[in-house]
C-alpha positions in Angstrom: 0.0 0.0 0.0 1.4 3.4 -1.0 2.0 5.8 1.9 0.2 9.1 1.6 2.7 12.0 1.8 2.0 15.7 2.3 3.7 18.8 3.5 1.7 21.2 5.7 2.6 24.8 4.7 1.0 27.2 7.1 1.3 30.6 5.6 -0.8 32.8 7.9 -3.4 34.2 9.7 -4.8 34.0 13.1 -6.3 30.5 12.7 -5.1 27.3 14.1 -4.5 24.6 11.4 -4.6 21.0 12.5 -2.4 18.7 10.4 -2.3 14.9 11.0 0.9 13.0 10.6 0.2 9.5 9.4 2.1 6.4 8.5 0.8 3.7 6.1 -1.4 2.3 8.8 -3.2 5.6 9.2 -2.0 6.2 12.8 -1.0 9.7 13.5 -0.6 12.6 15.8 -2.0 16.2 15.7 0.3 19.1 15.0 -0.6 22.8 15.3 0.6 25.8 13.3 -0.5 29.4 13.5 0.1 32.1 11.0 -1.3 34.9 8.8 -3.0 32.6 6.2 -3.7 28.9 6.8 -2.1 27.2 3.7 -1.7 23.5 3.8 -1.5 20.7 1.4 -3.5 17.5 2.0 -2.8 14.3 0.1 -4.8 11.1 -0.6 -3.1 8.0 -1.9 -4.6 6.6 -5.2 -4.8 3.0 -6.3 -5.2 1.4 -9.6 -8.7 -0.2 -10.3 -9.3 -3.4 -12.1 -9.1 -1.7 -15.5 -5.7 -0.3 -14.8 -6.9 3.3 -14.2 -7.6 5.3 -11.1 -10.7 6.9 -9.8 -11.5 8.7 -6.6 -14.7 10.3 -5.4 -14.9 12.3 -2.2 -18.1 14.3 -2.1 -17.3 15.7 1.3 -13.9 17.0 2.3 -12.3 19.9 4.0 -12.3 23.1 1.9 -9.6 23.5 -0.7 -9.1 25.6 -3.9 -6.2 23.9 -5.8 -5.4 20.4 -6.7 -2.9 18.2 -8.7 -1.7 14.6 -9.1 1.8 13.7 -7.9 3.9 10.6 -7.6 7.2 9.4 -6.1 9.7 9.4 -9.1 10.1 12.9 -10.6 11.3 11.4 -13.9 8.2 9.3 -14.3 5.0 10.3 -16.1 1.4 9.4 -16.0 0.5 8.0 -19.4 -3.3 8.2 -19.3 -5.4 11.3 -19.2 -6.0 12.9 -15.8 -9.3 14.6 -15.3 -10.8 16.2 -12.2 -13.7 18.2 -11.1 -14.7 19.8 -7.7 -17.8 20.6 -5.9 -18.1 24.3 -5.5 -18.1 25.1 -1.7 -21.6 25.4 -0.2 -23.4 25.0 -3.6 -23.8 21.2 -4.1 -22.8 22.0 -7.7 -19.9 20.4 -9.6 -17.5 22.1 -11.9 -17.0 20.8 -15.4 -14.4 18.1 -15.8 -10.9 19.5 -16.3 -8.0 17.7 -17.9 -4.9 18.3 -15.8 -2.0 19.3 -17.9 1.2 17.4 -17.8 4.1 18.6 -15.8 5.4 21.8 -17.4 9.1 20.9 -16.7 9.9 23.1 -13.8 12.2 21.6 -11.3 15.4 22.1 -9.3 18.6 21.4 -11.3 20.2 20.0 -8.2 18.5 16.7 -7.0 16.9 17.0 -3.6 15.6 14.4 -1.2 11.9 13.9 -1.5 11.4 15.5 -4.8 8.3 14.2 -6.7 6.8 14.2 -10.1 3.5 16.0 -10.6 0.9 17.3 -13.1 0.4 21.0 -13.3 -1.7 22.5 -10.5 -5.2 23.6 -11.3 -7.2 26.3 -9.5 -10.9 25.6 -9.0 -11.7 28.1 -6.3 -13.3 27.2 -2.9 -14.4 23.6 -3.1 -15.6 20.9 -0.6 -15.8 17.9 -2.8 -13.5 16.3 -5.4 -13.6 13.6 -8.1 -10.5 12.6 -10.1 -9.9 10.0 -12.8 -6.7 8.6 -14.4 -7.4 6.7 -17.7 -5.6 3.4 -18.1 -2.5 4.1 -20.1 0.2 1.7 -19.0 1.9 1.2 -15.7 1.0 3.9 -13.2 3.9 5.5 -11.3 4.4 4.5 -7.7 3.3 6.8 -4.9 0.4 8.2 -6.9 -1.7 10.6 -4.9 -4.1 13.5 -5.1 -2.8 16.7 -3.6 -5.2 19.6 -2.6 -4.4 22.9 -1.0 -6.4 25.5 0.8 -4.4 28.8 0.5 -6.7 30.8 2.6 -8.5 34.0 2.0 -7.5 36.7 -0.6 -5.1 39.4 0.2 -6.5 42.8 1.5 -8.3 44.8 -1.1 -6.1 47.9 -0.5 -3.0 46.1 -1.9 -4.9 44.8 -4.8 -6.2 48.2 -5.8 -2.7 49.7 -5.6 -1.3 47.0 -7.7 -4.0 47.6 -10.4 -3.4 51.4 -10.4 0.3 51.1 -11.0 -0.2 48.5 -13.7 -2.2 51.0 -15.7 -5.0 48.5 -16.4 -8.3 48.0 -14.9 -8.9 44.6 -13.3 -10.7 42.1 -15.4 -14.2 41.4 -14.4 -14.6 38.1 -12.6 -15.5 35.4 -15.1 -18.4 33.0 -14.4 -17.7 29.3 -15.1 -20.1 27.4 -17.2 -23.0 25.7 -15.5 -21.4 22.8 -13.6 -22.9 19.4 -13.5 -25.3 18.8 -10.6 -24.8 15.0 -10.6 -23.8 13.5 -7.2 -20.5 11.6 -7.0 -20.2 8.1 -5.7 -18.7 7.8 -2.3 -15.4 6.0 -2.2 -12.8 4.9 0.4 -10.5 7.9 1.3 -7.2 8.2 3.0 -6.4 10.7 5.9 -4.3 13.7 5.0 -0.8 13.3 6.2 2.7 14.8 6.4 6.1 13.0 6.4 7.5 12.3 9.8 10.7 14.3 8.9 8.7 17.5 8.2 7.9 19.9 11.0 5.3 22.6 11.2 6.4 25.7 13.2 4.6 28.8 14.3 4.6 31.5 11.7 5.1 35.2 12.3 2.2 37.6 12.0 1.4 38.7 8.5 2.5 42.2 7.6 -0.1 44.4 6.2 -0.2 45.2 2.5 1.1 48.7 1.9 1.9 50.9 -1.2 5.4 52.5 -0.9 7.6 54.2 -3.4 10.2 52.0 -5.0 13.1 53.8 -6.7 14.7 52.2 -9.8 18.2 52.9 -10.7 18.7 55.9 -13.1 19.9 55.3 -16.6 20.3 57.3 -19.8 16.9 58.1 -21.4 14.9 56.5 -18.6 13.0 57.8 -15.7 15.0 57.4 -12.4 11.9 56.7 -10.3 9.6 53.8 -10.8 5.8 54.3 -10.1 4.5 54.0 -6.5 3.9 50.4 -5.8 4.0 47.7 -3.2 7.7 47.0 -2.4 9.2 43.6 -2.9 11.7 41.9 -0.7 15.2 43.4 -0.7 18.3 41.2 -0.5 21.2 42.1 1.7 23.3 42.9 -1.4 21.4 45.0 -4.0 21.6 43.9 -7.6 23.0 46.1 -10.4 20.9 49.1 -11.6 18.8 48.6 -14.7 18.5 50.6 -17.9 14.7 50.9 -17.3 12.6 51.6 -14.3 11.5 48.7 -12.0 7.9 47.8 -12.3 5.7 47.6 -9.2 6.0 44.2 -7.5 3.9 42.7 -4.7 6.4 41.4 -2.2 6.3 37.9 -0.5 5.4 39.6 2.8 2.4 41.3 1.1 1.1 38.1 -0.6 1.7 36.5 2.8 4.4 33.9 2.3 5.3 32.1 5.5 9.1 32.3 5.4 9.4 29.8 8.2 8.5 27.0 5.9 11.8 27.0 4.0 14.7 28.4 5.8 17.3 27.4 3.2 19.4 30.3 1.9 18.7 31.4 -1.8 21.1 30.4 -4.5 22.4 33.0 -7.0 23.8 33.0 -10.5 26.0 35.8 -11.7 23.8 37.5 -14.4 20.4 37.2 -16.1 20.9 36.1 -19.7 17.3 35.2 -20.6 13.7 35.2 -19.4 11.4 32.1 -19.6 7.7 32.8 -19.8 5.3 30.2 -18.3 1.5 29.8 -17.8 0.1 28.1 -14.6 -2.8 27.4 -12.3 -4.9 26.1 -15.3 -7.7 28.6 -15.1 -8.8 31.8 -16.7 -11.9 32.4 -14.8 -10.3 33.4 -11.5 -10.9 36.8 -9.8 -7.7 38.9 -9.6 -8.7 39.4 -5.9 -7.7 35.7 -5.6 -4.3 36.1 -7.2 -2.4 36.2 -3.8 -4.1 33.0 -2.7 -3.2 31.3 -6.0 0.4 32.3 -5.5 0.4 30.9 -2.1 -1.2 27.6 -3.4 1.5 27.4 -6.1 4.2 27.8 -3.5 2.6 25.2 -1.2 2.4 22.7 -4.1 6.1 23.3 -5.0 7.2 22.9 -1.4 5.1 19.7 -1.2 6.9 18.5 -4.4 10.2 18.6 -2.6 11.4 22.0 -4.1 13.1 24.5 -1.8 10.5 27.2 -2.6 8.1 28.3 -5.3 9.8 27.6 -8.6 9.0 30.8 -10.5 11.0 33.9 -9.9 7.8 36.1 -10.6 4.1 35.4 -11.0 1.9 37.7 -13.1 -2.0 37.7 -13.0 -4.3 38.6 -15.8 -4.8 42.1 -14.3 -1.1 42.8 -14.7 -0.1 42.5 -11.0 3.4 41.2 -10.5 4.1 39.0 -7.5 7.6 38.2 -6.2 8.2 34.5 -6.5 11.3 32.6 -5.2 12.9 34.5 -2.3 16.3 36.0 -2.5 15.6 39.5 -3.7 13.8 40.6 -6.9 16.9 42.5 -8.0 19.3 39.6 -7.7 19.9 36.7 -10.1 18.1 34.2 -7.9 18.2 30.6 -9.2 14.7 29.2 -9.4 13.1 25.9 -10.4 11.3 27.0 -13.5 13.2 25.8 -16.5 14.9 22.5 -15.6 18.4 22.5 -17.0 18.4 26.3 -17.5 17.6 27.7 -14.1 20.9 29.4 -13.5 21.3 32.9 -14.9 17.7 33.0 -16.2 14.4 34.3 -14.7 11.1 32.6 -14.8 7.8 34.6 -15.1 4.6 32.6 -14.9 1.2 34.0 -15.9 -1.7 32.7 -14.0 -4.0 31.2 -16.6 -4.1 28.8 -19.5 -3.2 30.3 -22.9 -3.3 27.4 -25.2 -6.3 28.5 -27.0 -6.9 32.1 -25.9 -4.4 35.0 -25.6 -3.4 36.5 -22.3 -4.8 39.9 -21.5 -2.9 42.9 -22.6 -2.3 43.9 -18.9 -0.5 40.6 -18.3 1.6 40.8 -21.4 2.6 44.3 -20.6 3.6 43.2 -17.1 5.8 40.5 -18.7 7.4 43.0 -21.0 8.1 45.6 -18.2 9.5 42.9 -15.8 11.6 41.2 -18.5 13.0 44.6 -19.7 13.9 45.5 -16.1 15.7 42.2 -15.3 17.5 42.1 -18.6 18.3 45.7 -18.3 20.2 45.1 -15.1 22.8 43.3 -17.2 22.7 45.5 -20.4 20.8 42.8 -22.3 18.7 43.7 -25.4 15.2 42.0 -25.0 15.2 41.5 -28.8 18.5 39.7 -28.8 19.5 36.0 -28.7 21.8 34.1 -26.4 23.5 30.7 -26.4 22.6 28.7 -23.2 24.0 25.4 -22.0 21.9 22.8 -20.3 23.1 22.2 -16.7 21.0 19.1 -16.5 19.5 16.5 -18.9 15.7 17.3 -19.1 14.4 15.2 -21.9 14.8 17.8 -24.6 18.4 18.7 -24.1 21.3 16.6 -22.9 23.6 17.7 -20.1 26.1 20.2 -21.5 24.1 20.6 -24.8 24.1 24.3 -26.1 21.3 26.0 -28.0 20.3 29.5 -29.1 17.4 31.1 -27.3 15.6 34.5 -27.6 16.3 36.6 -24.7 12.6 36.4 -23.9 11.6 32.8 -24.6 8.8 30.5 -23.9 9.2 27.6 -21.6 8.6 25.2 -24.4 11.9 26.4 -26.0 13.8 24.8 -23.1 11.7 21.8 -22.3 9.3 19.4 -24.0 6.1 21.1 -22.8 3.2 23.1 -24.2 3.9 25.9 -21.7 3.2 28.8 -22.0 0.4 27.8 -24.3 0.4 28.2 -28.1 -1.4 31.5 -28.3 0.6 33.2 -25.6 3.9 31.7 -27.1 2.9 33.2 -30.5 2.6 36.6 -28.8 6.1 36.6 -27.4 7.5 38.5 -30.4 5.1 41.3 -29.5 6.2 41.2 -25.9 9.8 41.4 -26.9 9.0 44.5 -29.0 7.2 46.1 -26.1 10.1 45.3 -23.8 12.8 46.6 -26.1 11.2 49.6 -27.6 10.7 51.9 -29.2 7.0 52.6 -29.0 5.3 50.5 -31.7 2.2 51.4 -33.7 2.5 55.2 -33.0 0.2 57.3 -35.2 -1.7 60.6 -35.3 -5.3 59.5 -35.5 -7.0 62.9 -36.0 -6.9 66.6 -35.2 -10.0 67.9 -33.4 -10.6 71.6 -34.2 -9.3 71.2 -37.7 -10.7 69.9 -41.1 -8.8 67.7 -43.4 -8.7 69.0 -46.9 -6.7 66.7 -49.2 -3.5 66.0 -47.2 -3.7 69.2 -45.2 -5.5 70.1 -42.0 -7.0 73.6 -41.8 -7.6 75.3 -38.5 -8.1 78.7 -36.9 -5.2 77.9 -34.6 -6.4 75.9 -31.6 -6.3 72.1 -32.2 -6.3 68.9 -30.2 -3.9 66.3 -31.5 -5.2 62.7 -31.0 -2.9 59.7 -31.2 -2.6 56.0 -30.5 0.1 53.3 -30.0 0.1 49.6 -29.8 2.7 49.5 -27.0 0.9 49.6 -23.6 0.9 52.8 -21.7 2.8 51.3 -18.8 5.9 51.0 -20.9 5.7 54.6 -22.2 7.5 57.4 -20.3 6.0 60.3 -22.1 4.5 61.8 -25.3 5.4 65.1 -26.9 3.7 67.1 -29.6 6.1 68.5 -32.0 5.3 71.6 -34.1 7.7 72.2 -36.9 10.1 69.8 -35.2 10.0 71.5 -31.8 8.4 70.0 -28.7 5.6 72.3 -27.5 3.7 70.1 -25.1 4.6 67.0 -23.0 2.2 64.4 -21.7 2.5 61.2 -19.6 2.6 57.8 -21.2 -1.2 57.3 -20.5 -2.2 60.3 -22.6 -3.9 60.0 -26.0 -4.4 63.6 -26.8 -3.0 67.2 -26.2 -4.1 70.7 -27.1 -1.9 73.1 -29.0 -2.3 76.5 -30.5 -0.7 77.2 -33.9 0.4 80.6 -35.2 -1.1 81.8 -38.5 0.7 80.0 -41.4 1.6 76.5 -42.5 3.1 73.9 -40.0 4.0 70.3 -39.5 2.7 68.5 -36.5 4.1 65.2 -35.1 3.8 63.1 -31.9 7.0 61.7 -30.3 6.8 58.9 -27.8 9.6 58.0 -25.4 9.8 54.3 -24.4 10.9 53.4 -20.9 14.2 52.3 -22.4 14.7 55.9 -23.6 14.2 55.0 -27.3 12.0 57.4 -29.2 9.5 56.9 -32.0 8.0 59.8 -34.0 4.9 59.8 -36.2 5.1 61.1 -39.9 4.5 64.8 -40.2 1.0 66.0 -40.6 0.5 69.3 -42.6 -1.6 71.9 -40.8 -2.4 75.4 -42.0 -3.7 78.0 -39.5 -5.6 80.9 -41.0 -8.1 83.5 -39.7 -9.6 85.1 -42.8 -13.3 84.6 -42.7 -15.4 83.5 -45.8 -17.1 86.1 -48.1 -20.7 86.2 -49.3 -19.9 87.2 -52.9 -23.6 87.2 -53.5 -25.6 88.5 -50.6 -28.6 86.4 -49.5 -31.8 87.2 -51.5 -35.3 85.9 -51.6 -37.8 85.3 -54.4 -41.1 83.5 -54.9 -41.1 80.0 -56.4 -43.7 77.6 -57.7 -45.4 75.3 -55.2 -48.5 75.1 -53.0 -49.4 78.3 -51.2 -50.7 78.6 -47.6 -51.0 81.7 -45.5 -48.5 80.2 -43.1 -46.1 78.8 -45.8 -45.6 80.8 -49.0 -42.9 79.0 -51.2 -39.8 81.1 -51.6 -36.2 80.6 -52.8 -33.3 81.8 -50.8 -30.2 82.3 -52.9 -26.5 83.2 -52.0 -23.0 82.6 -52.9 -20.2 82.2 -50.3 -16.4 81.8 -51.1 -13.2 81.3 -49.1 -9.6 81.3 -50.1 -8.8 78.3 -47.9 -11.9 76.4 -48.8 -15.5 76.7 -47.8 -16.8 74.0 -45.6 -20.5 74.7 -45.3 -23.3 77.3 -45.1 -25.7 77.0 -42.2 -29.2 78.5 -42.1 -29.7 79.5 -38.4 -33.1 81.2 -38.6 -36.1 80.8 -39.0 -35.0 77.0 -39.0 -31.7 75.2 -38.7 -30.3 73.5 -41.9 -26.8 72.9 -43.2 -25.8 73.1 -46.8 -22.6 71.9 -48.6 -20.0 74.3 -49.9 -21.3 74.1 -53.5 -25.0 74.7 -52.7 -26.1 78.3 -53.5 -29.9 78.2 -53.0 -32.6 76.5 -50.9 -36.3 76.0 -51.3 -38.0 77.4 -48.1 -41.3 79.0 -47.0 -42.3 82.2 -45.3 -45.4 83.3 -43.5 -47.8 85.6 -45.4 -48.3 89.1 -44.1 -45.3 89.0 -41.7 -41.6 89.8 -42.1 -39.4 86.7 -41.9 -35.6 87.0 -41.5 -33.4 84.3 -43.0 -29.9 84.2 -41.4 -26.9 82.4 -42.9 -23.5 81.6 -41.5 -20.7 80.5 -43.9 -17.8 78.5 -42.3 -14.5 77.7 -44.0 -12.4 74.6 -43.5 -10.3 76.4 -40.9 -13.4 77.2 -38.7 -13.6 80.9 -39.6 -17.2 82.2 -40.0 -19.1 85.0 -41.7 -22.8 85.9 -41.3 -25.4 87.5 -43.7 -29.2 87.7 -43.7 -32.2 88.7 -45.8 -35.7 89.5 -44.8 -39.0 89.3 -46.7 -42.7 89.8 -46.3 -45.0 87.8 -48.6 -48.4 89.4 -49.3 -51.4 87.5 -50.7 -53.8 89.4 -52.8 -57.2 87.7 -53.2 -58.8 87.3 -56.6 -61.7 89.5 -55.5 -59.3 92.5 -55.4 -58.6 92.2 -59.1 -60.0 94.4 -61.9 -62.3 92.1 -63.8 -63.4 92.1 -67.5 -65.7 89.5 -69.0 -67.7 86.9 -67.2 -66.4 85.3 -64.0 -68.1 83.0 -61.6 -67.5 82.9 -57.8 -66.7 79.5 -56.4 -66.4 78.5 -52.7 -64.5 75.8 -50.9 -62.2 75.3 -48.0 -59.5 74.2 -50.5 -59.3 77.8 -51.9 -57.3 80.6 -50.3 -59.8 82.6 -48.2 -62.4 80.0 -49.0 -63.2 81.2 -52.5 -62.0 81.6 -56.1 -63.1 83.0 -59.5 -63.6 80.8 -62.5 -64.2 81.8 -66.2 -64.5 80.0 -69.6 -65.1 83.2 -71.5 -62.5 84.0 -74.1 -60.6 87.2 -73.3 -62.1 87.5 -69.8 -59.4 89.0 -67.6 -58.2 89.8 -64.1 -55.5 92.3 -63.2 -53.7 93.3 -60.0 -51.4 96.2 -59.3 -48.8 96.0 -56.5 -45.4 97.3 -55.4 -42.8 94.5 -55.0 -39.9 92.6 -56.5 -41.4 89.1 -57.0 -44.8 87.8 -57.9 -46.6 84.5 -58.3 -50.0 83.7 -59.9 -52.1 81.3 -57.8 -54.5 78.9 -59.5 -56.5 75.7 -59.1 -55.7 72.9 -61.5 -57.4 69.9 -62.9 -57.5 67.7 -66.0 -60.2 70.0 -67.5 -58.3 73.2 -66.8 -57.4 75.5 -69.8 -54.9 78.2 -70.6 -54.3 81.8 -69.9 -52.1 84.5 -71.2 -50.1 86.5 -68.6 -49.2 90.1 -69.2 -46.7 92.1 -67.1 -46.9 95.9 -67.2 -48.9 95.6 -70.5 -46.5 93.2 -72.2 -47.3 89.5 -72.8 -45.0 87.5 -70.6 -46.2 83.9 -71.0 -49.0 81.5 -71.8 -49.7 79.3 -68.9 -51.5 75.9 -69.2 -53.3 75.0 -66.0 -54.1 71.4 -67.0 -53.1 68.8 -64.4 -53.7 65.0 -64.3 -54.3 65.4 -60.5 -56.4 68.2 -58.9 -54.3 70.8 -57.2 -55.4 73.9 -55.2 -53.6 77.1 -54.3 -50.9 76.3 -56.8 -48.3 79.0 -57.5 -48.0 78.2 -61.3 -46.1 81.2 -62.7 -43.6 83.6 -61.1 -41.8 86.7 -62.1 -38.8 88.4 -60.3 -37.1 91.8 -60.5 -33.8 93.0 -59.1 -35.5 95.7 -57.1 -38.9 96.5 -55.8 -41.2 98.5 -58.1 -44.8 99.1 -59.1 -46.1 96.5 -61.5 -49.4 95.2 -63.0 -50.1 91.6 -63.7 -53.0 90.7 -66.0 -54.3 87.3 -66.9 -56.5 86.7 -69.9 -58.6 83.5 -70.6 -57.8 81.9 -73.9 -60.8 79.6 -73.9 -58.8 76.6 -74.9 -60.9 74.2 -77.0 -62.4 71.4 -75.0 -61.1 72.7 -71.7 -61.7 76.5 -71.6 -62.0 77.0 -67.8 -59.5 79.0 -65.7 -59.9 79.1 -62.0 -57.7 81.6 -60.0 -57.0 82.2 -56.3 -55.2 85.5 -56.7 -51.6 86.5 -56.5 -48.8 86.7 -54.0 -46.0 89.2 -54.1 -42.9 90.0 -52.0 -43.2 93.4 -50.4 
């Protein structure tokens, strides 16, 4: 019977954790540990079933949040698929089944007593039941067991908010897992949690509170000398070399509440940092970033339980971009981790919480990797875009002991070990991460100029503009932006800015945006041509009104408003502001409008050029309707009444040469008629001279129709006379009077 083995890692807080030490017979004694956060691993021995696989169902167990499968021989592997699910604490609902990833290849380069093989750890969140299955796939490794860990509650919210703020990204909303199965598991025999007799649990110190303090990075040419305010990380007795870029904010081990009493061995150091290996871990993307400290504690507990001296990764990054200090020894020192077996010395491991095989890591996480990698490599003058030859210090299944190979300075874990880590999608994004880390700022472009109008390839403005830009490099890696006018910097903005206001003198200019990367490298956009001018448009033809054809009502007499506006820089539009609001294009010179009879109506226009300069002009008009009853009549006319006529009545005649005449003083006139299919023709005389013959015939009946108009350049006294021609078969003419502009 395999013995169940566990390490109890108490990492904090006020609670008493009872851990039972057991031998293969199940006998054991209680041990107590107090500390800031109760983090402990519990293990259950697993046995092959009749089909050569393994299954365990424990519907009721002490709370836990993370699990994995482990076994005695760290060089062995589980050949069959390993799947697990958990019952969400207090819900009686089960999570979907999850396939546990194979070991990602982390491990100490120097063999240690008690080291074990394991799958990757998976985070499920608070759970109180578990089921696990190992498919038959050959001989199972000895000492197979299920390890679960309860890493305690999340870190204080204050620290979390500070970390988000300095990362320059908002935390991702908490994702909701898919509906879990509600089926009940089958109870099975379980094994008591245990620890090895050689391991001891000691009282832990009280947890320090999470605070945000200023961290100062070493100054360098072209880079800011002070890093953003952030939680401070553990400092080593001997500080590491200064970096060419500012240090990003890092949540220290004390702040994520690591119990330092659990591994008292001194850290081991290399001499430099030649490369960075990127990992993914914890096999979940649906976690809340508030749980990130607990996930880091869980990972550390699992690594200690696996026989490693500490958490394997040098740094852990969550999807919100918060960076956590990993293996102890000082974040600014070349600490040897257990993250890339065979290549742990003189490299740094950065693990992103999540699974990025099929989905990409959030921008905030990738930006944090870039900042952290640039800082660590910058301590040793290493270009993040470069390559390096590394030599394996241990055979790891992909490289033999002493074998050399070329690596990118920022590589994926799969480059050094036969693993899928850090997931295909994230791995394919590493070229982008390298570019972000090395600089200069990528994707920089002027997007638009607010307060200016683009005409061809030149913007036109009165002088005040807002320059809007964008870049693909995350803001957290950008020191500042500058707006350049004619090559000279006129305004400076922080790396989070996307716009700036400038005022240009009259004349032609070039405008650019220059971005300074945290490395000191600069990128500048192509020049944008901008002309500032203050000359307003001109109304070459002042606004004027005339009558037009259409249906006449006392409240709406059809009129035409005409104008012509010009501008040396280019006319943008002409706007009618009263009596209604309408906008016309630069080539439009007239508009069909209406005016109220018997009242003066003002029509106001504003012309605007492409630079934003304006000019105003207006015209006023009073339409006057003269009823047919006011005309001088000859011949026979018959009165007709209907609400369809102006004033309720009209005159109609079929008598040849019957006439009506009106005398008025004005500058525009329209004759108003009723029309039908039987309507005839009439001659129109103006001031005694024949002006037109008008046919009133219409396939549809129309009332109050202004059928004929006449305009003069100035107001004067005029007489309009209409004479019935008595058209054969349709001699009738019906008139409603005239309308003229006073």
